[in-house]
C-alpha positions in Angstrom: 163.7 80.2 79.8 162.9 83.0 82.2 165.3 85.8 83.0 165.9 84.2 86.5 166.5 80.8 85.0 169.0 82.3 82.6 170.7 84.1 85.5 171.1 81.0 87.6 172.0 78.8 84.7 175.4 80.5 84.4 176.1 79.6 88.0 174.8 76.1 87.6 177.1 75.5 84.7 179.8 77.0 86.8 180.6 79.7 84.3 180.1 82.2 87.1 181.1 81.7 90.7 179.7 82.6 94.1 181.8 84.1 96.8 181.0 84.0 100.6 182.8 86.5 102.8 183.0 85.5 106.4 183.1 81.8 107.2 181.8 81.6 110.8 178.6 80.2 112.2 176.6 81.8 109.4 178.9 81.9 106.4 180.3 78.4 106.4 177.0 76.6 106.4 175.6 78.7 103.5 178.9 78.4 101.6 178.9 74.6 101.9 175.2 74.3 100.9 175.7 76.5 97.9 178.8 74.5 96.9 176.7 71.4 96.5 175.2 73.1 93.4 177.6 75.8 92.4 181.3 76.6 92.4 182.0 78.7 95.6 184.9 80.8 96.8 184.9 80.8 100.6 186.7 83.8 101.9 187.8 84.7 105.4 190.5 87.1 106.7 191.7 84.6 109.3 194.3 82.5 107.6 194.3 79.9 110.5 190.6 79.4 110.1 191.0 79.0 106.3 193.6 76.3 106.8 191.3 74.4 109.1 188.5 74.5 106.6 190.9 73.4 103.8 191.3 70.3 106.0 187.5 69.9 106.3 187.4 71.1 109.9 184.8 73.6 111.0 186.6 76.1 113.4 183.3 76.7 115.1 182.8 73.0 115.9 179.2 73.1 114.5 179.6 71.0 111.3 181.0 67.5 111.0 183.7 66.6 108.4 181.0 65.0 106.3 179.5 68.5 105.7 182.4 69.3 103.4 182.0 66.3 101.2 180.7 66.7 97.6 181.2 70.5 97.8 182.9 72.5 95.0 184.5 75.1 97.2 187.8 76.8 97.4 188.8 78.3 100.8 191.0 81.4 100.7 192.2 84.5 102.5 193.4 86.0 99.2 191.2 88.7 97.7 192.7 88.0 94.2 191.1 84.5 94.4 187.8 86.1 95.5 187.8 88.3 92.4 186.7 85.2 90.4 183.2 85.4 91.9 180.3 87.4 90.5 177.7 87.0 93.3 179.0 87.9 96.8 177.4 86.9 100.1 178.6 88.9 103.1 178.1 87.0 106.4 180.3 88.7 109.0 179.5 89.4 112.7 177.7 92.5 113.8 178.3 92.8 117.6 177.9 95.7 120.0 180.7 97.3 122.0 181.0 97.7 125.7 178.5 100.5 125.6 175.9 98.4 123.7 176.5 100.5 120.5 176.5 98.6 117.2 180.0 97.8 116.1 180.0 97.9 112.3 183.7 97.5 111.8 183.5 93.9 110.5 180.6 94.8 108.2 182.2 98.0 106.8 185.5 96.1 106.5 183.7 93.4 104.4 182.2 96.1 102.3 185.6 97.5 101.6 186.7 94.0 100.6 183.8 93.7 98.2 184.7 97.1 96.7 188.2 95.7 95.8 186.8 92.6 93.9 183.4 93.7 92.5 182.9 94.1 88.7 180.2 95.5 86.6 177.1 93.3 86.6 178.0 91.6 90.0 175.7 91.1 93.0 176.2 91.6 96.7 173.9 90.1 99.3 174.3 90.9 103.0 173.3 88.4 105.7 174.6 90.2 108.8 172.0 91.4 111.3 171.8 95.2 111.1 169.4 98.1 111.8 167.0 99.0 109.0 168.7 101.1 106.4 172.3 99.9 107.1 172.8 98.0 103.9 171.9 100.9 101.6 173.0 103.8 103.8 176.3 102.4 105.2 177.5 99.5 103.1 176.6 100.6 99.5 178.3 104.0 99.7 181.6 102.3 100.6 181.3 99.9 97.7 180.4 102.8 95.3 183.2 105.1 96.5 186.0 102.6 96.6 185.1 100.6 93.4 184.0 103.5 91.2 180.9 101.6 90.2 177.4 102.9 90.4 174.7 101.2 92.6 171.9 99.6 90.6 173.4 100.8 87.3 176.6 98.8 87.6 176.0 96.4 90.5 173.0 95.1 92.4 172.5 94.6 96.2 170.3 92.5 98.3 169.7 91.3 101.9 168.8 87.9 103.2 169.0 87.7 107.0 170.6 84.7 108.5 168.5 82.4 110.7 171.3 80.0 111.9 170.6 78.7 115.4 173.8 77.1 116.8 173.3 73.7 118.2 169.9 73.3 116.6 169.8 70.1 114.4 166.1 70.5 113.5 165.9 74.1 112.2 168.9 73.9 109.9 169.7 76.3 107.0 167.9 74.4 104.3 164.9 73.4 106.4 163.5 76.9 107.2 162.0 79.6 105.0 164.5 82.3 104.1 163.7 86.0 103.6 165.2 87.6 100.6 165.2 91.2 99.4 166.7 93.1 96.5 167.4 96.7 95.4 164.9 96.3 92.5 162.6 93.7 91.1 165.2 92.1 88.9 167.6 91.8 91.8 164.9 90.3 94.0 164.1 87.6 91.4 167.7 86.7 90.8 168.6 86.6 94.5 165.5 84.5 95.2 166.6 82.1 92.5 170.0 81.5 94.0 168.7 81.0 97.5 165.6 79.1 96.4 167.8 76.5 94.8 168.9 75.2 98.3 166.1 76.2 100.7 163.5 73.4 100.8 160.5 75.4 102.0 161.3 78.2 99.6 162.0 81.9 100.1 159.9 84.8 101.2 160.3 87.9 99.0 160.3 91.0 101.2 159.0 94.2 99.7 162.3 96.0 100.3 165.7 95.6 101.8 164.7 97.8 104.8 161.7 95.5 105.5 163.9 92.5 105.5 166.4 94.1 107.8 163.7 95.1 110.2 162.1 91.6 110.1 165.4 90.1 111.2 166.1 92.5 114.0 162.6 92.2 115.5 162.7 88.3 115.5 165.2 88.3 118.3 163.8 91.5 119.9 160.5 89.8 120.4 162.1 86.8 122.0 164.2 89.1 124.2 161.1 90.8 125.6 159.3 87.6 126.3 162.2 86.2 128.2 162.5 89.6 130.1 158.9 89.2 131.2 159.7 85.7 132.5 162.8 87.0 134.3 160.7 89.8 135.9 158.0 87.4 136.9 160.6 85.1 138.5 161.8 87.9 140.7 158.2 88.8 141.7 157.3 85.2 142.4 160.5 84.8 144.5 159.2 87.5 146.8 156.0 85.6 147.1 157.8 82.3 147.7 156.2 80.7 144.6 158.1 78.4 142.2 158.1 80.2 138.9 158.2 76.9 136.9 155.2 75.6 138.8 153.4 78.8 137.7 154.5 78.4 134.0 153.5 74.8 134.0 150.0 75.6 135.2 149.6 78.6 132.8 151.0 76.5 130.0 147.8 74.4 129.9 146.1 77.3 128.1 146.3 76.8 124.3 147.6 80.2 123.5 150.1 80.7 126.4 153.6 81.3 125.1 156.0 79.0 126.8 159.1 81.1 127.4 161.3 80.5 130.5 163.5 82.8 132.6 167.3 82.6 132.3 170.5 84.3 131.3 170.2 86.0 127.9 173.5 86.1 126.0 174.8 85.0 122.7 175.3 86.9 119.4 171.6 87.3 118.6 169.0 87.8 121.4 171.3 89.8 123.6 172.7 91.9 120.8 170.1 92.5 118.0 167.7 94.7 120.0 170.5 97.3 120.5 170.7 97.7 116.7 167.1 98.6 116.6 167.2 101.0 119.6 170.4 102.6 118.3 168.7 103.5 115.0 165.5 104.6 116.9 167.4 107.0 119.1 169.2 108.4 116.1 165.8 109.2 114.6 164.7 110.9 117.8 162.5 108.2 119.3 163.6 106.7 122.6 162.4 103.1 122.9 161.0 102.2 126.2 159.7 98.6 126.2 162.7 97.2 124.3 165.3 98.9 126.6 163.4 97.9 129.7 163.5 94.3 128.5 167.3 94.6 127.9 167.8 96.1 131.3 166.0 93.2 133.0 167.9 90.6 131.1 171.3 92.2 131.5 170.6 92.5 135.2 170.0 88.8 135.8 173.6 87.9 136.7 173.6 90.5 139.4 170.2 89.4 140.7 171.4 85.7 140.9 174.6 86.7 142.6 172.8 88.7 145.2 170.4 85.8 145.9 173.4 83.6 146.5 175.0 86.0 148.9 171.7 86.6 150.8 171.4 82.8 151.3 175.0 82.4 152.5 174.6 85.3 155.0 171.2 83.8 156.2 172.8 80.5 157.1 175.8 82.2 158.8 178.4 81.8 156.1 180.9 84.5 155.1 180.8 84.8 151.3 184.5 85.8 151.4 185.3 82.3 152.8 183.1 80.4 150.4 183.9 78.5 147.2 181.5 78.5 144.3 181.4 76.3 141.2 179.8 77.4 138.0 178.9 74.6 135.6 178.6 75.8 132.1 180.3 78.7 130.2 178.7 78.7 126.8 175.9 81.1 125.9 173.5 78.1 125.4 173.3 74.4 125.8 175.3 71.9 123.8 177.4 74.4 121.8 181.0 75.6 122.1 180.1 79.2 121.4 181.1 81.6 124.3 180.4 84.8 122.6 178.5 87.3 124.8 177.8 84.5 127.3 176.3 86.0 130.4 177.7 83.2 132.6 180.9 85.3 132.7 178.9 88.2 134.0 177.7 86.0 136.8 181.2 84.8 137.4 182.3 88.5 137.8 179.4 89.3 140.1 180.2 86.4 142.4 183.8 87.4 142.4 182.8 91.0 143.3 181.1 89.6 146.4 184.5 88.0 147.2 183.6 84.4 146.6 186.3 82.1 145.3 184.8 81.0 141.9 185.7 78.1 139.7 184.2 77.3 136.3 183.8 74.1 134.3 182.3 73.3 131.0 182.0 70.1 128.8 182.0 72.1 125.5 183.9 75.4 125.9 187.6 75.6 124.9 189.7 76.6 127.9 192.2 78.6 125.8 189.5 80.5 124.1 187.8 81.3 127.5 191.1 82.5 129.0 191.8 84.6 125.9 188.4 86.2 125.7 187.4 86.6 129.4 190.6 86.0 131.3 188.9 83.2 133.3 190.5 79.8 133.9 188.3 77.0 132.8 188.8 73.8 134.8 188.4 70.3 133.4 186.4 69.1 136.5 185.3 70.1 139.9 188.1 70.3 142.6 187.3 69.8 146.2 184.1 71.0 148.0 181.9 74.0 147.3 179.5 76.1 149.3 177.7 77.2 146.1 177.1 75.1 143.0 175.6 77.0 140.0 174.4 74.9 137.0 174.2 77.8 134.5 173.9 76.0 131.2 171.5 73.1 130.4 174.1 70.8 128.6 172.7 67.3 128.1 175.6 66.0 130.2 174.4 68.1 133.2 170.8 67.0 132.8 171.8 63.4 133.6 173.4 64.2 136.9 171.8 62.9 140.1 171.7 64.6 143.6 174.5 62.3 144.7 176.9 64.0 142.3 176.4 67.4 143.9 176.5 65.9 147.4 180.0 64.5 146.7 181.4 68.0 145.8 179.4 70.0 148.4 180.2 71.3 151.8 177.5 71.3 154.5 174.5 73.6 153.8 175.4 73.9 150.1 173.1 75.9 147.9 172.4 74.4 144.4 171.5 77.2 142.0 169.6 75.5 139.2 169.1 78.3 136.7 167.4 76.2 134.1 165.4 74.1 136.5 167.0 70.8 135.5 166.7 69.1 138.8 163.2 69.9 140.1 162.2 66.3 140.7 165.7 65.1 141.7 166.7 67.1 144.7 165.4 66.2 148.1 168.3 66.8 150.6 170.1 69.9 149.3 169.0 73.5 149.3 167.7 73.9 145.7 167.1 77.4 144.3 165.9 78.2 140.7 164.6 81.3 138.9 
């Protein structure tokens, strides 16, 4: 039996336990998958969330009740219970603040939690998206200082970046290759053995923790830049009176053309991760240019769309201050409940700043959560007639709508702002504008 087989054997026999810290969109799926093979302690500081999970309810509304079945897992908010684990996985959020500076408070708080429960010989693997160097330079010192244990000598550390895509039922956790990294060769092999036991395509062993951290942060930076290019092109083509989607469809006939589309870029990954890389880059004395330019373009899209709406209203003789607007969709992407960093709310604010009376509806978002997070009232359905209708999120329910639906809730000379180009072949009588 190899060293890695011996290592994982103790967990398979449930002599040793795994602990997952942070049970959100990332942590809960990994905890449940591991719990099909091992004994797992699922830890979260939010007692209400823990109580829901104890009832087999995913607070994030991503997983069905059946996902909890046949899982050997104990959910808790008690660090004393967490102490029973020997292999800890940290999967807490890493957002940015209002100035787009990385907010490491959840991650550093989780590192403090680890320091209270870790024992000699234990492992800690971080999954949160960070800038290269964060795991070893920011998290490990906290664990060392507060636990009194020595890094590598007393405990091992690794990094395995999450690749959870909310709403995606195809590229799920166990179906995609997972990057793993360790602080030394032994740690790498042991960590690879744990993750490899549930990842069907296997794991990719990165050469170092920093390389794994960098790989994660550029995955979304690359997507961000490609979407920024599409958003800039859409603004250029608008000046030329060319339909951007017609252009993309034509260009897409070339075998190596990358099929990205313009749109609002929010969420907890694409709209956030690039700032982790640029923060570290600036700290090292290099000011990124392309990455920040892409971020500027994407962050500026709500203002661009709002201005186009106002220009249209003024052109047809309507006073924006006397117009009603309906925004359909509040989540950061289609068919999910997640409203974190949704740029639809930036668009809502921009339209309000131009004095429009704005209402918002969504078939997935929770009205209480929207009010608490953004101080915006989310309506169940459209009320009355609107001068502007913005379909901001491509929910499946919205894709099925016909022109007659919009005509029934529209005033004369309504403008239908179809951000995701859902109705290109359906609209013949209304003014239809898309990116």
